[in-house]
C-alpha positions in Angstrom: 107.4 71.6 64.0 109.6 73.3 66.3 113.2 71.9 66.5 113.1 69.8 69.8 116.7 70.7 70.3 116.2 74.8 69.6 115.7 76.7 72.8 116.2 80.1 72.4 114.6 81.1 75.2 116.9 79.4 77.4 119.5 80.2 75.4 118.9 83.9 76.4 118.4 83.3 79.6 121.9 81.6 80.1 123.3 84.3 78.1 122.0 86.9 80.4 122.0 85.2 83.7 118.5 85.9 84.0 117.3 85.1 87.7 113.5 84.9 86.1 112.2 82.8 83.1 108.5 82.3 82.1 107.6 80.0 79.0 104.2 80.1 78.0 102.7 77.0 77.5 101.4 77.0 74.0 104.7 78.3 72.6 106.8 75.6 73.6 104.0 72.6 73.8 105.7 70.9 70.3 109.1 71.0 71.8 107.9 69.6 75.2 105.9 67.1 73.4 108.8 65.9 71.2 111.1 66.1 74.3 108.7 63.2 75.7 107.0 65.2 78.2 109.8 66.5 80.3 111.5 69.8 80.8 114.4 70.4 78.4 117.5 69.5 80.0 119.2 72.9 78.8 117.0 74.2 81.7 119.0 72.7 84.2 122.0 74.7 83.4 120.6 77.6 84.9 121.6 77.4 88.5 121.1 81.1 89.1 117.1 80.6 88.5 115.2 82.0 91.3 111.4 82.4 89.8 110.2 79.4 86.9 107.1 79.4 85.0 105.8 77.1 82.8 101.6 77.0 82.8 99.1 75.9 80.4 101.3 73.0 78.7 99.3 69.8 78.7 102.3 68.0 77.0 104.7 68.5 80.1 104.0 65.2 82.0 106.9 65.0 84.1 109.9 67.5 85.2 112.5 64.8 84.9 115.5 64.2 87.2 117.7 66.5 88.8 115.6 69.9 89.2 115.9 70.0 92.9 120.0 69.9 92.1 119.9 72.0 89.6 118.2 74.8 90.5 119.3 75.1 94.2 118.3 79.0 94.3 114.3 78.7 93.4 112.1 80.6 95.3 109.1 80.5 93.0 108.2 77.9 91.2 104.8 77.8 89.0 103.5 74.7 87.3 99.9 75.5 86.7 97.6 73.9 84.2 99.8 71.2 82.8 99.8 67.7 82.2 101.4 66.7 85.5 100.4 63.4 86.8 100.6 59.7 88.5 103.2 59.0 86.3 105.1 61.9 87.0 105.4 64.5 89.8 102.2 62.7 91.8 104.2 59.1 91.9 105.6 59.0 95.2 108.4 56.5 93.7 108.8 58.9 90.6 111.5 61.8 90.0 109.0 64.1 91.5 110.7 67.3 92.2 113.7 65.8 92.6 114.8 66.8 96.3 114.7 69.3 98.3 114.4 72.9 97.4 115.6 75.0 100.8 114.9 78.5 99.4 111.6 77.8 97.8 108.7 80.0 99.1 105.9 79.9 96.3 104.8 76.4 94.8 101.7 76.2 92.6 100.9 72.9 91.2 97.2 74.0 90.4 95.3 72.1 87.2 97.5 69.2 86.9 96.5 65.7 87.0 98.1 64.6 90.7 96.2 61.5 92.5 99.4 62.2 95.3 101.8 64.5 96.6 105.4 64.4 95.0 107.9 62.3 98.1 109.6 65.4 98.6 106.2 67.1 100.1 105.3 64.1 102.0 103.7 61.9 99.7 105.2 58.8 100.8 107.1 58.1 104.2 110.6 56.9 103.6 112.0 56.1 106.7 115.5 57.4 104.7 113.6 59.7 102.6 113.1 64.0 102.6 110.4 63.9 105.1 111.2 61.1 107.6 110.8 62.2 111.2 114.0 64.2 113.1 115.2 65.1 109.3 115.7 68.4 107.6 112.7 69.8 106.2 112.7 70.1 102.5 110.8 73.2 102.1 112.1 75.0 104.7 110.9 78.4 103.6 107.6 77.4 101.5 105.5 79.7 102.4 102.5 79.3 99.8 101.4 75.8 97.9 98.7 75.8 95.7 97.5 72.4 94.9 93.7 73.2 93.5 92.0 71.6 90.5 94.2 68.4 90.8 92.7 64.6 91.8 94.1 64.3 95.4 92.6 61.7 97.9 94.6 62.6 100.5 97.4 64.3 102.0 100.7 62.3 102.9 101.4 62.4 106.4 104.8 64.0 105.9 103.6 67.6 104.5 104.0 69.4 107.8 107.4 68.1 108.3 108.3 68.6 104.5 106.9 72.6 104.7 106.8 73.1 108.6 106.4 77.5 107.8 103.5 76.6 105.3 101.0 79.8 105.6 98.5 79.2 102.8 97.7 75.6 101.3 94.7 75.6 98.6 93.6 72.4 97.9 90.0 73.1 96.1 88.8 71.3 93.6 89.9 67.9 94.6 88.8 64.6 95.9 89.6 64.2 99.2 87.0 62.9 101.9 88.5 63.9 105.2 89.8 67.0 106.5 92.6 67.8 107.7 93.1 64.0 107.2 97.0 63.0 107.0 97.5 66.7 107.1 97.5 66.3 111.2 98.1 62.7 112.3 96.5 61.5 115.2 98.4 62.9 118.2 100.4 65.1 116.7 101.3 68.7 117.9 103.1 71.7 117.3 102.5 71.0 113.2 101.8 73.9 110.9 102.0 76.6 113.6 102.1 79.1 110.6 99.3 78.1 108.7 96.5 80.6 108.6 94.9 80.2 105.1 93.2 76.8 104.6 90.6 76.0 101.6 89.1 73.1 100.7 85.9 73.8 98.7 84.6 71.4 96.2 86.2 68.0 97.3 83.3 65.9 98.4 84.4 66.2 102.3 82.8 64.1 104.5 84.5 64.7 107.4 86.0 67.8 108.9 87.7 66.7 111.9 88.3 68.4 115.2 92.4 68.3 115.0 91.5 71.5 113.0 91.5 73.2 115.8 95.1 72.3 116.4 96.2 75.1 114.0 96.9 77.9 116.0 97.4 80.4 113.2 94.1 79.6 111.2 92.4 82.6 110.1 90.6 81.5 106.9 88.7 78.0 106.5 86.8 77.2 103.1 85.0 74.0 103.1 82.2 75.1 101.0 80.4 72.8 98.7 81.1 69.7 100.3 79.4 66.5 101.6 79.6 67.8 105.9 76.8 66.8 108.0 78.3 68.4 111.0 81.0 70.8 112.0 83.3 70.3 114.9 82.3 72.2 118.2 86.4 72.2 118.7 86.2 75.0 115.7 85.2 78.1 118.0 88.2 77.2 120.0 90.7 78.5 117.0 91.9 81.5 118.3 92.4 83.3 115.2 89.6 82.1 112.9 88.2 85.2 111.7 86.5 83.9 108.2 84.5 80.4 107.6 83.4 79.2 104.6 80.5 76.2 105.1 78.2 77.0 102.5 76.7 74.3 100.1 76.9 71.5 102.9 74.0 69.5 103.9 74.2 70.2 108.0 72.1 67.7 110.6 71.9 71.1 112.6 69.3 73.2 110.3 69.6 76.0 112.8 72.9 76.4 112.1 72.7 75.9 108.1 70.6 78.7 108.1 72.8 80.6 109.8 75.8 79.2 107.5 73.9 81.1 105.0 73.4 84.3 106.5 75.7 84.7 109.2 79.1 86.2 110.0 81.8 84.1 111.4 81.5 85.3 114.7 78.3 84.7 115.4 78.8 81.1 113.8 81.4 80.5 116.1 79.7 81.9 119.2 76.7 79.1 118.4 79.0 76.7 118.5 80.6 77.8 121.7 77.7 78.1 123.4 75.9 74.6 122.8 75.4 74.4 118.9 77.2 71.2 117.9 76.6 71.2 114.4 75.3 67.3 114.5 72.6 67.2 117.2 75.1 66.9 120.1 74.2 68.4 123.2 70.5 68.5 122.3 68.8 71.4 124.0 71.4 73.3 124.2 70.9 75.4 121.0 67.6 76.3 122.1 69.6 78.7 124.7 71.2 80.5 121.9 69.1 83.5 121.8 69.4 83.8 125.6 73.1 83.2 126.0 73.9 85.3 123.6 71.5 88.2 124.9 73.1 87.9 128.7 76.5 88.0 126.7 76.1 91.0 124.8 74.6 92.9 127.7 77.2 92.1 130.3 79.9 93.1 127.6 78.0 96.4 126.8 77.9 97.2 130.8 81.6 96.4 131.4 82.3 98.3 128.8 80.2 100.8 129.8 81.6 100.6 133.5 85.5 100.4 132.5 84.9 103.7 129.8 86.7 101.7 127.2 84.0 100.8 125.0 85.3 103.4 122.5 88.9 101.7 122.3 87.2 98.2 121.8 85.5 99.9 118.8 88.6 101.2 117.7 90.7 98.1 118.0 88.0 96.2 116.2 88.0 98.5 113.3 91.6 98.9 113.1 92.5 95.7 111.6 95.7 94.9 109.4 93.7 96.6 106.4 95.1 98.0 103.0 93.2 99.6 100.0 94.8 98.9 96.7 94.1 101.9 94.7 94.5 101.1 90.6 96.2 103.0 87.8 92.4 103.7 86.4 91.5 104.9 89.6 94.4 107.5 90.2 94.1 110.5 88.5 97.8 111.3 88.5 99.6 108.2 89.2 103.5 108.3 89.6 105.4 106.6 87.0 108.9 105.4 86.7 111.0 105.3 83.4 113.9 103.1 83.1 117.2 103.7 80.8 118.6 101.1 79.3 121.9 101.8 80.9 120.3 100.3 84.6 120.6 96.9 82.5 123.9 96.0 83.6 124.1 97.7 86.9 121.3 97.1 89.2 118.2 96.1 86.8 115.3 95.3 88.8 113.1 98.4 91.2 109.4 98.0 92.3 107.9 100.8 93.6 104.4 101.9 95.2 102.8 104.9 97.2 101.3 104.5 100.3 98.8 107.0 102.0 97.6 107.5 105.8 100.8 106.1 107.5 100.8 108.2 111.1 104.3 109.1 111.7 102.9 112.0 114.1 102.1 110.2 117.1 105.1 109.8 119.7 108.4 107.4 118.4 106.1 106.3 115.2 108.9 107.6 113.1 111.4 106.1 115.1 109.8 102.8 115.0 109.3 103.0 111.0 112.6 103.6 110.7 114.1 100.7 113.2 111.5 98.4 110.9 113.3 99.5 108.0 116.6 98.9 109.4 115.9 95.2 110.4 114.8 94.7 107.1 117.5 95.5 105.3 119.9 93.5 107.9 117.1 90.4 107.5 115.6 89.9 104.5 117.5 92.4 102.5 120.4 90.5 103.5 122.5 93.5 104.5 121.4 95.0 101.5 123.2 92.5 99.5 119.8 91.0 97.9 117.9 94.4 97.8 118.0 97.9 99.4 114.6 99.8 100.2 114.1 103.6 100.2 111.5 105.7 101.6 110.6 109.0 100.5 107.8 111.9 101.0 105.8 112.1 98.1 105.2 116.0 98.7 108.7 116.3 98.1 108.7 114.5 94.4 108.1 115.8 91.1 107.1 112.8 88.7 107.7 111.0 86.5 111.0 109.5 87.8 114.0 107.9 86.0 115.7 105.2 87.0 119.2 105.7 85.4 123.0 104.9 85.6 125.6 107.3 85.4 129.1 108.0 86.0 130.4 108.2 89.6 132.4 111.4 88.6 129.1 113.2 87.5 126.3 111.8 90.0 126.1 114.4 92.5 123.4 113.2 95.6 122.8 114.9 98.6 123.2 111.9 101.2 121.1 111.4 104.5 122.7 114.0 106.9 125.5 115.0 104.6 126.1 117.9 102.3 125.9 117.4 98.3 128.4 115.3 97.1 129.7 113.2 93.9 128.8 109.3 94.3 132.3 108.7 93.9 133.7 110.8 97.0 130.9 109.4 99.0 131.8 105.8 98.4 135.2 106.9 99.1 134.2 108.1 102.3 132.2 105.3 103.7 135.0 103.2 102.5 137.2 104.8 104.7 134.7 104.8 107.4 134.2 101.0 107.0 137.8 100.6 107.4 138.2 102.9 109.9 135.2 101.3 111.9 137.0 97.6 111.5 140.3 98.6 112.9 138.4 99.9 116.1 136.7 96.7 116.3 139.9 94.9 115.7 138.2 92.7 113.1 139.5 90.7 109.9 136.8 92.0 107.8 134.6 95.1 107.3 131.0 94.1 108.3 128.1 95.6 109.3 126.1 98.0 106.8 129.0 98.7 105.0 129.2 95.4 103.4 127.3 96.7 100.4 129.6 98.8 99.4 131.3 95.9 97.4 128.3 95.6 95.4 129.6 99.1 93.6 133.1 97.6 93.0 134.2 97.8 89.1 131.2 99.4 88.4 131.5 101.8 85.6 128.3 103.6 86.3 126.3 104.3 89.4 122.3 103.6 89.8 119.8 106.3 90.8 116.7 107.6 91.1 116.0 110.7 89.6 112.6 113.1 89.8 111.6 114.9 86.9 113.4 118.1 88.3 116.9 116.1 88.1 117.2 115.9 91.9 118.4 112.5 92.9 116.3 111.5 95.5 118.0 107.6 95.5 121.5 106.1 95.2 121.0 102.3 95.7 122.1 100.4 97.5 124.2 103.4 99.4 121.5 106.1 100.7 118.5 108.0 100.1 118.4 111.8 99.7 118.4 114.5 102.5 116.0 116.3 100.4 112.8 113.7 100.1 113.7 112.2 103.3 110.5 111.2 105.7 109.6 113.2 108.6 107.0 113.2 111.4 104.5 115.2 109.2 104.7 112.6 106.3 101.6 110.6 105.7 102.1 110.3 101.8 105.2 108.0 101.3 106.8 106.8 98.1 108.3 103.4 98.2 111.1 101.9 95.9 113.0 98.7 96.4 115.8 97.8 94.0 118.0 94.8 93.6 120.7 93.5 91.6 119.6 90.0 91.7 116.1 89.3 91.2 112.5 91.7 90.5 110.3 89.0 92.9 112.8 89.8 95.8 112.1 93.4 94.7 108.4 92.1 95.2 108.8 89.9 98.1 110.5 92.8 100.1 108.0 95.4 99.1 105.4 92.8 100.5 107.0 92.5 104.1 107.6 96.1 103.9 103.6 97.1 103.9 102.9 94.3 106.1 104.9 95.9 108.5 103.7 99.2 107.8 100.3 98.1 108.6 101.2 96.8 111.6 102.9 99.8 113.0 100.2 101.8 112.0 97.8 99.4 114.1 100.3 99.7 117.4 100.7 103.6 116.9 96.8 103.5 117.3 96.5 101.3 120.2 99.0 102.8 122.4 97.7 106.4 121.7 101.0 108.1 122.3 101.2 111.8 122.1 102.3 114.2 119.4 106.1 115.3 120.3 109.2 116.6 118.0 111.4 114.7 120.8 113.0 112.5 117.9 114.9 115.3 116.9 112.9 116.4 113.9 112.7 120.2 114.5 112.7 120.9 111.0 109.3 120.1 110.8 106.6 122.3 110.7 104.3 121.8 113.5 100.4 121.1 113.7 98.3 121.3 116.3 96.6 118.2 117.7 93.2 117.8 116.5 91.0 117.7 119.6 87.9 116.0 117.9 88.4 112.5 118.7 85.5 111.1 116.5 87.8 112.5 113.4 91.1 111.3 115.1 89.3 107.8 115.1 87.9 108.3 111.3 91.5 109.1 110.3 93.6 106.5 112.2 91.2 103.7 111.5 91.3 104.4 107.6 92.9 101.9 105.8 96.3 102.3 104.3 95.9 102.9 100.5 98.8 101.4 98.6 98.6 103.3 94.8 99.7 101.4 92.4 103.0 102.5 90.1 104.2 101.6 86.9 107.3 101.1 86.0 108.2 101.3 81.9 110.8 101.5 79.3 111.7 104.9 77.7 109.2 103.9 75.0 106.6 103.3 77.5 106.3 99.6 77.6 105.0 98.1 81.0 107.7 96.3 82.6 106.1 96.0 86.3 103.2 97.2 88.0 102.9 97.0 91.8 100.9 95.9 93.6 99.1 93.7 90.5 96.7 90.9 91.3 99.5 88.3 92.2 101.5 90.6 94.6 101.0 90.4 98.1 100.4 86.5 98.1 103.0 85.9 100.9 101.6 88.2 103.4 97.8 87.9 102.4 96.7 86.1 105.5 98.0 88.6 107.6 96.3 91.8 105.6 92.6 92.4 104.9 93.1 93.7 101.1 90.5 95.8 99.2 91.2 95.8 95.8 
């Protein structure tokens, strides 16, 4: 039997100052059981930890006190398929999560035995507790909450206050009888303004309340395999609702039940809007549905023909925020990034992918994309101190790539807009420029983008990404290479995100970047700007504008294709694959992902 006091995984995490930790349930089961069904106290001595997963450990009954206070930097907590239940995490009066987790973005408590939510998530209305009205939210950054496969009978009324930024709420496989139930208390407004995905299949729901229409961002609603007899007409008023699933319910309105099993969401919502009420309300009105629908279609068709914008409407309908994932197995020549052991003590984390189909030719599309990059660096990348983005023209790169660390006086780079220079000299130049800027603006400290220069202080080697021909294409967090910079005629991009802090931060930034690219592509299509070289890209090869509108539409309506890129060690062992099945979860509600 394993020594319950021996935790080599935690010793290694503490020694290596890890930000991520995965404890396989089967491997730690005996030690958890010997420790009273709690997390080991030594785990609470890892304050740098940002991502923690312990799944498949039936012996884990409670987390023990002090988790939130000990691990304030946690942004991902996965406790899937354990034994957490009423006596531990699910008891409002119990230790639960131990309090607020201000940085937490993803919380997965699926497959446990929770009967009620933890107090910090609104399971109890303590006037002085973390969910008290007027107080600060316990989980201000929480985006995804997975409670699938528990025994929840109701939702605590404080959940919306505890996690106001929630985007995805998964509740399938519980014992809920009403939805939204306590999630949206009567008379409440403005709660959960970003919630776009709500799943509550296989619960035994007997009531779907009209208050669900008060979720302004709701796009996906799944209440399949329940005991619903009516669907509220107000659901048709949800402004962004795109996908509903009511299958497996015994609805009173048999026509609606038939539509649920065969029609698209748009038709179902239109049926509710013109008179169908799911429970026989407005008797006689559903019979007018076909006639009203026919009139509406003719009217819309006539208006489109008269205004001449029918084709534009068609383009807008097709051009949703959609991306397609191209898997390694489907790619005849996938890009691979090898990671040198030299990088471990310098800037160890890197995530890469290839994006094809980006339209940068039209008007100011390239300028918008570069501006979006700068904004991401300022915001989610925290002035490049948390992570750094680099974008390259894939056609100018020769793979495989090597992520390495080299001495500053040997590493040669060609920075954007500059001549080739040694990395040591470049950093010195930038430091002098930063100091001069500080003096001119009469500031006490260096600010702005120059702030990230301090990340290289004391480093014996500098990080770099090198292609198969020895060309340094990236020197993070300082600069990309002039040799591989993107131009207006670039349509295939190689993206990289690096960090000295966390692999999960790299993935979060890449998720956000891909979402932004999809949004920009849609904006470019909708505004139909003419091609130009007005942004100074005079070195690009001019190409004739395609005069075939249908061909242009076909090209522009194609979804962005995101090709997986493997990051491996020098022996070929996989370190990271992006995007994997678990990636893009934070932005999945805003994208249609074809895998």
